[in-house]
N, C-alpha and C positions, 0 to 999 in steps of 0.2 A: 500345413498346421490349421485344423480347423478350431474356430474360435466360437465358442457358443454364446450366444448373444442372449441377454434376458428378455423375458416380453415385457413388451411395453405394455404399463397398468393403463387402466381408463385413466384420460383425463376428469380430474373432479370438476363436477357441473357445478356453477355458482347456485345457490340455493333461492330457487324462485319465491318462495315464500318470505324469504329474507330481504330480497329486493323489493317486493311488493311493501313490506312493511318501512323501509328505509324510505321508498318514495311517499309513501303516505304520511308519514311524519313530517316529511319535507314540504309536504301540500298543505299540512294542516298548519306548520307555523306561517308559513306565506301567506296563507287566508287568514289569519289572525293578526299578523302585520297589516295585511290591506285593509283588513275590516277597521281595526283601529285608526289606522290613518283617515278612512274614510268617515268613522266615528265623529274624530275629533276636529278635523278638518274640512269636512265635506267636500264638494266638488271640486277643491284644490288638494286632495290628497296626492296627486300624481306631482306637482309640484313638489310638495314636501319631501315625496320620495327622491325624484332627480335631487334636491337638494343632499338628502341623507347620502346618496350614494356618490355624488359627485366632490363631495368634500374630502374623504380619505384619497380619494383618486387624485384629487391636487395636489396633497401633501405628499403622495407617493411620489408624482411626477416631478414636483420640484426639489423632494430630495435625489431622486436619480439626477437630473441636470445637475443639480449641486456637486454631485458625487463625481460627474464626467467633466464639468470644471474643474475642480478640485486636482482628479487627476491629472489634466493637462498642467495646472499650475504646478506640481509635485515633481512632474518630469522636468521643466524647466529648471528647478532647484536641486535635481539630481536624487530627488527622493523617490521611492515606493510608496504606493498609496494602497490604503486598507478601510475599507468601509464599516461601518460598525462601531459598537462602542469599545474604547479602546481598553485594552489591558494593561493596567499600569502596575508598575511594582511596589513593594511595601514602602519604599524610601520618598516616596513621591507624596506631597500634601493631598493628591487627590486620588490617593489608593483608597478604595475601599467604598466609594460613592455607589448610588443604586442609579440605573441608568434610567432615564424618564425622558420621553418627548422621543424626536426623530433627530437630532443632531449626534452625532457621533463617528469620528475618522482619526487614522493615524496615518502620519507621514515619517518614513524612515529612511537611514542611509548610514553605511558603516564608514566609520571615520578612522583614524590613526590608531588610536587607543582606546577607542570607543564606540558604542552606537549612538547614533541622534535621532532622537525621536520628538515629534512634533504632534501634538492631539488637541483636538477639540470635542466638545460634551455638554449633553444636557442632561441633568441628574437632580434629583429630589432632595431637597434640605427639608427634613421632616421636622427639624427644629423651628424653621422659620413658615412650615405650611406652603412652601411656593417651588416651582421648578425654578431651577439656573443654570445660566449657562458659563463654562470655562473653556480657559485654553491654556497651553504652555507648553511644557518641554521637559524631557529628561534626558540624561545620559547615563548609558551602563557600562561603566568602566571595564576593563578587562580585570584590574587587580582593585583592591580596596587602597583607597587613598585618604579616607576622609572620617573624622571622628564624625559621631551623630549630633546634629545641632539642627534648629530652625531660626530663622530671621526672617521677622514680619515686620509691616508698617505699623510704628507706634500709633495707637489711637487711644483716647481718651478713656475708654470702656479697658482696652489693655493696661492702662497707668494703673488704674482704681483697680484690678483684678490684681496686679503685680503688689500693690501696696498692702492690700486687704488680706491675701493668702499669705501666708508664710510660706517661704520656700525651704526652709530647713526639713531634710529627710525627703523631699520630694522627689519626683522621679525626673524632673527637667528644672534645673535651676534658672533664673535668670541671670546673664554674666552682662556686666556693665563695664562702660570703657570709659572712666574718668577723664583719661588723657585726650580722648578724641569727643568733643560736645556735641559736633554735627552730627557726627554719626548715632550717638547716643539719644539725640531728640527723634532723630529719623526711624530707628530702628529698635527693635528688641530683639535680644538672641537667649535663645532658651536652650540649656545642655547638660550634660550630666559631666564629662571630662573637660572640666573648665580649662586646665594648664594646656590641653591638645588644642583646643578650642581658641584659645587667646594666641596661640604659635601660627594657628594657620588665619585667624582674621588680622594679619599684619596691615601697618597701614597704608599700604599700597593696595592690597585687596580691599579694604574699607572704602578708601578712595572710590575704586571702580564701582563699588555697590551702591555708592551714594549716586555715580553718575548714570549708573545702568538700572537699578531696580527702581521703576518708578512707582509699581504698584504690585500687590500679589503678595506670594511667600514663596522663600527660598528653603529649601531641606536638603540637606547631605547626609548620608545612612552609608557608610561603607563605599560600597561600589556605585552608590547611586548620586548625583546630582541633579535636582529639579528645581523648576521654578515654574509657579502654578499663578495664573493670573486670572482673574473675575471677565465674564463678557465673552463676545464673541469675536473670533477669528475669522474674517472674510476678506478673500482676493489677494490678488499677486502684490499690491503693494504694501499690504499690510504684513505678509509674511515676508517681502523683502526687506522692510524695517525692521523687523524681530530678529531675525535670521543674525545679521552683523552684532547685535547686541547681545543676543546667547552665544555666538563665538566668543566675545570678548569675555562675558562673564566665565565661561569656561576656562578658557586658556589663563586668567587671571587666579581660578580655584586650583589649577593643575600647578602653577609656579609657586603658589603660595603651600600648597601640600607637599612639594619637593624641596621646599625651603625650611619647612617645620619639620623634617625629618630629623 
């Protein structure tokens, strides 16, 4: 059986005029840059050019070295490593941040009833007009376990806000625990399902929170349990100290959620 072959069309040749225009544009831009450097810096223009080219290369090389080191550390703890700005779910305080800078990574591992994720990120805080660093973790549970609420460190500003702004009819009221003055002095809790949140935050869980959460914000949102902390997470020793505390927090929250049902 004879098969008719379609005649091969001519391969489209690149447009020589377009090539010349592109090359000419690049040459003009490079010439303007060189002329500007010479005009402003004189005979030292080449040193300035080397500096301009070296700075981003150094940042890129440092980021690559850090990625290789973090991948090695992640393997030691049974995590998979993903470079780049982390994709954080809605339930975490870190959700919705705008990436800014060179820092961004995620470590993930599957556990019995959830996926454990550790992240580090640099982001832009437009209210303060500065770039900030944060790290933390979140667990993506298989089933919804928690009512929605947020627990954060009590500060003077937070205390004034809670006093000056009425909570009646607000989206998230402050929940006070008068029977636990140590917990109430340390943390401020906001949520809507007051009864469910009080049942979850039993005395044992409040004790674990006091012993474990030294800074940052803890938020639970259905299937998500998250703990966001300010600052950088660096090195094997820091991660080794953080993971046992995170595991203790998660186990205490899961136990309290089962008892609250």
